[in-house]
C-alpha angles and dihedrals in degrees: 000000000000120000088250115106113217088206092056090045090050092050092048100040106017100102093041089050093051092050091047093052093044090054091048096045103028092214126091093212093053090043091053091049091047090050091055092046090049093054092046090053091045091053089050091049092049091050090057104040148008110263117210097193108028096173092053091048091047093056092042089054090046092052090050092049091048093050091049090049092051091048091049091051091049090051091049091050089051094047095048099038120116095241092061093214113137124187100196092184088064095042101046117094106239096172121130113240104249096195090056089051092052092048092047092050091050093047089050090051090052091048090051090051091050091050090049089055092060120102110265098254092044090049091049092051092047094050093047091050103040104029102030095033093226116163119248092245092054092047089052091052094045094049097036095238133117122272087239090058090050089055092048090052090049093050091048091049094047093047091048094049092046091049093049092049093049092048090061098050 
C-alpha cells in the first residue's frame, strides 16, 4: 500500500471534501454517500499504486463520483417520468475515470524506470521485441547475437520488470 494514510487524508481533507460534495450534489444524503464512495475508491487506488498527490486524486475521484451520482439521478428521473421518453445518450455517464488514468500513468512511469534499470543490451532487446514487435529471429540478426541470447535477455527483462512492479504494490 502507498505511504499515504487514508485516516490522515480524511483528517486533513474530510470537511473540505464533504463541503465540496454537498455543493456539487445539493443534498446532504447524496453527499454523505458520495463521500463514502470516494474514500472506498481512494483506498482501492492506494492499494494498487503509489500516489504522488493524494489530495488532488481524492478530489478528482470525488468529482467523478458526484458527476456519476448526478447522471444516475437524471437517468432515474427520465426512467420514472410520466412522459416515458428516455434519451439514454443524455443519461449515460460517458466520463473517463480519472483515478484509473492517474494509476495508469504512475504504473507506466514505474515500468519506464524498470526498463531504464536494465543493462543496455537487455533493454535494447526488450524494446525491439515489445515496443517494435520485431520477431526474436530478426532481433538476433540485427544485433548479431544468437536467438537463444535474445530469449535470455527477454526473460531477464520480463522478470526484472515484474519484480519491480510487485515491489511497489
